[in-house]
N, C-alpha and C positions, 0 to 999 in steps of 0.2 A: 504493500500500499504506499501511498504517498506519506513521507516522514512529516510533512507539514500539516496533513489533516488527521493522521493516526493518533489516537488518544492513548495516553498512558495506561499500562497494566492490561492492555488488550480490550478496553471497554467499548472501543468502536465496533469490534467484531461481536461482543456480547450484545450490544444494544440493537444489533441489526438482525439477530436471530428472530425468526417467527414466533409468535406467542405459543403456539402448539408444541413447538420444539423445546422451548424453555420449560413449559409445563412437563414435558416428558422427563426432562432432566431433573427437575425438582422432585418429581413423583418418584423417581428411582432412589432418592435419597432415604435415610432410615425413617424419618418421620417429619412432621409439619414444622417442628421446632428447628430441625436441621436445615429445612428449606428456608426458613425465615432468615437464617444467618447469611444466606447468599445475598441479602439485600445490599450488602457492602460492595458486591462485584461491579454493579452499574446502577446509575441513576433510574434507567428503565426498568431494572429488576427490582427496585425498592419495595414496589407494591404488587409485583405480579404475583408472588406467592399467596397472597391473600385470596386470589381467585382460583386457586388450584381446583380441578375437578375431582381430585383425590386427596383426602385429608386423613392423617394418621397422627394419634396421640399416644406415644409409648409412656409406660409408667415410669421410666427413668426420668423423663422430662416433663411429665403431665403436670399442669398447674390449671386450676379453675380460671384464674384470671386470664391466662394466656388463650385458652380455649374461647372463652366468652370474647375476648378481644378479637380473635379471628373470624368468629361468626358474625359479630356485629359490624365489622367492616368488609366482610366478604360481599361480592357482587351478587345480589340476590337474583339477578336475571340469568346467571350462569348456572346450569344444571349441575347438581352433586352427583358425580358417578360413584364414588365409594367413600365410606366413613368408617374409621377404626379407632376405637378408644378403648382403653384399659383403665377403668376407673378406680383410683385409690381413695377410700373414704377419708374424709378429713373434717369430722363433726366439730372439731375444736375450733375450727376457723369459719366453718360455715354452718349456720344454725338451720338453714333450709337446704340441705343437700338433696333432698328428694325433689324439692322445687326445681333445683338447677339441672338434675338429671332429666326430669320431665321436660324443661325448656329446650335442652339440647336435642332430645328426640324429636319434639314437635318441629324443631328448626329443620333437621335433616330430612324428615318426612315431607315438610312443605317444599323442600328443595329438590324433591324428586329422586332421592337416593336409590340407587340401583343395587349396590352390594354394602351391606352393613356387617360390621363385626364388632360385638360389644361384649365386654367382659369385665369382671370384678377382680380387682388385685387380690382379695381375700378369699381363698377357696372356702373357708369355714363359715363365712357370713354372707350368704346369697341374698342380694336384694331383688325385688320383683322387677320383671321387665316393665318399663315405664309404659302405661296404657295408651299412650299417644302412638305407639308403634302399630296398633291393631288396625289403624285405618290406611296403612301404607299400601298402596297399590302399584308402586313402581318397583318394588323389590324383585330381584332375580335370584340372589344369592343372601343367605342369612346364616351367620355364625354367632352362637351365643355361649358364653363361658362362665361358670361359676355363678348362675343366676337361678332365681325361681321363675319357671316358665309357665306356671299354671294359668296365668292370665290369657295365654294363647288360645285356650279353649273358649273364650268368650264369644258370644254370638256376633260381637262387633268386629271379629278377626276376619280380615280378607287378605289371603296370601296365595291368590290364584296364579301369580306370576312367578312365585319361588319355585326353581327347580333343583336348587342345591341347598341343602338343610345340614347344618352341623351343631349338635348340641354337646357341649363338652363339661362334665362335671355339673350338670343343671339337675334341678329338682322339679317335678310335677307331681300334683295330687289329684288322684281320681282316675277316671277312664281316658287314657290318652289315645284318642283316635287320630293318629298322625295324618291320615289321608283326608280326613275330614276337614282338617285345618289347612293342609297343604296338598291339594288334590292332584297337582301337576308335577310332584317330585320325580326328579330323575336320579338324583344321587342323594343319599341319606347316610350320614354318620351319627351314630348314638355312642358317645364315648363317656364312660364312668357316669352315666346318667341314672338318676333313682326316680322310679315311679311308685309312689306310695298310696295307700288306700284313702278312700274319702267315703265317709258314711252315707253321702248324698248320692253316691254312684255304685260303689261295688264292695260296700263292707270294709273289711281289713285288707283286702287283697289289692295291690296295685295292678293294674290291667292295661296293656298296651296293644294296640291294634294297628297293623300296617296292611291295608288292602288297597291297592292301586295297580293300574295297568300300565302306568307310565315308568315305574321305577325300573332303573337298569343296574343300579350300583347300591348295595347295602353292606355297611360295616358297623358291627355291634361289639364293643369292647367294654367288658365288665358291667354289663346292664343289670341293674338292681331292680328287679321286677318279678313278681310271682307268676303272673300270667301274660303270655305273649302269644299273639296270632298273627300269622303273616301270610298273604295271599299275593303274589306278585308274579303273573303269567309271562311278563318280558324281563324279568330280572336275569341278568347276565353274570354278574359278579356277586357272591355272597361270601362275607367274611365274618367270622364269630369267634370270639376268644375270651378266655378268663371269666366264664359265666358262673363259676363256683356252684353252689348248690341252691342258689336263691330262686331260679326259675323252676317252680314246681310244675306248672301246666304250660307246655310248650307246644304249639300246633302250627305247622307250616303245610300250605296248601298250594298246589298249582304252581310248579316251578319248571315249566316244560322247556323254557328257553335258557337255563342256567348253563353256563360253559366253564366258569372258574369258581372253586370254592376253597376257602381256607378255614380250617377248623383246629383251633388252638386251645386245648384244655390243660389248664395249669394245676388243678387240683383233682383229687379223686372224683369221679362222676358216677352217678347211678348208670348201670348198664342200659337202662331202658331209654334214658336221655340220649346216651351216646348212639345207640342203634337208630333212634328216631332221627337224629341229626344225619347219620350216614344215609338212612333210607331217602331222606328229602333230597340229598345232593346226589344220588346214585347215577343220574345221567350226565355228570360233568365229564368234560375232556382233560381239564387240568385241575389237579387237587393238591393242595399243601394241607398236611396233617401232622399233628403231634403224636408221638408214638406211646407215651407214658400209659394212658388209659387203656389203649388197645391191648398193649402187652399184658396188663393186669387181667383183662378179659380173656386173652388167649391163654394164660396160665390157669384160669378157672375153667377152661374148655368151653367158653360161652361162644367163640367165634364161629366154631364149626357147626352151630346149630342155625345160623342166618341163612336164609334162602334167597336174598336179594343179592345183586352183584353190580359192579361198575363196568358196564358194558361198552362205554365209549371212551374209557380212559387211554389217553396218549401220554400224559405227562404226570408224573408223581414225584412230590418232594415230601420226605419224611424228616421230621424235626425231632431230634433226640435230645432229652435232658442233658444238660451240661456236665452232670456228674457221671455220665455213662460214655463209653467210647461209641464213636459213630458206627462201627462195625458190629455193634451188639444188637441191632434190630432183630427181633424174633422172626425166623422163618414163616411161622405161623401167621404173623401180621401181613407179610408180603403175599403169602398164598392166598389169604382171605381177600385182599384188596385186588389181586390180580385174577382170581378163579374165574371170574365171568368175561374177562377181556378176550375178544376173538384172537388176537395176536400179542400175548403177553411179552413175548421177546422184543417187541417193538416199542414198548412203553419206556419212555426216558425216565429212569429213576435216579433221584438225587438225594443225597444225605447231607444234613446240615444240623447245627445245634439250635435248639429251641431258645429264642431270644427271651430275655428276661421280661422285656416290655413289649407288649403286642403292637403289631403294626397298626397305626392309626391313620394311614394314608386313605 
């Protein structure tokens, strides 16, 4: 460039970047506070970060004052694409924190947010989902962490646009009919989520129901619920792990499209529960399976009496507990899994160690 017209520190080049390019650069940073620090780069950048379509407030830099400052000065005519906030309670400084939370959610709903990730910094003190979220008709993906999500079952809820839902360490009371609240879900992750009883719905037993024709991906990690019902005719990927002994009534129907399944059992399981799970996924082509419980059943002679088989299996990965050598998998377990396969010699078998933490992807 012309040295007479070039500005120091590259400000000339920075100032001439299109807004959407600058926004992409700022969005790639860790959070909105980091984006705000770039205001020193150029006069034109000074306030561009306020109009970012994607806002993120990390717990390490989260301040109520800063969040309110950003939202009050943001261009209200610019649609909000995504909003992420991990809220650290600070009732010593804010006497009306509930009001602040409600105000923030009301703002992002009015701004037409498409992707929302809201969580609480304290996993042992879940606050309720702000009721203003119930009327959000623009949401496409929703991630909630460490919250009480019971309010989602309100008749005012309208989440027809949500196709991707993740509940992480959340709590729900009553009959949790996921598909009635989110009828068009394609991807669902239930991680360490607790569904407890409500006398108005189902006595003392927590009841979860997932009945949808849209669902393609389902991952359930350490689900605390006594009764579960699943019906998903187009489900292709089903992952379930660390269910413990909490689920006493588990019913799965209609999984004809299932192609890949992962069943990771970390504790001793009732034989009936294990065989139900295996029966429901018997048509899969690819299977990841922990061996501990199956080996116990093999030693008890129970595997020999099962009549169903895995007729479509082409890929099998067996996960062995870390305290056992990988080559110690019972031959009876392999025989049981491959007995119904037309060409067992063509099945790709892989051995690996069982991870301590279930896969939550």
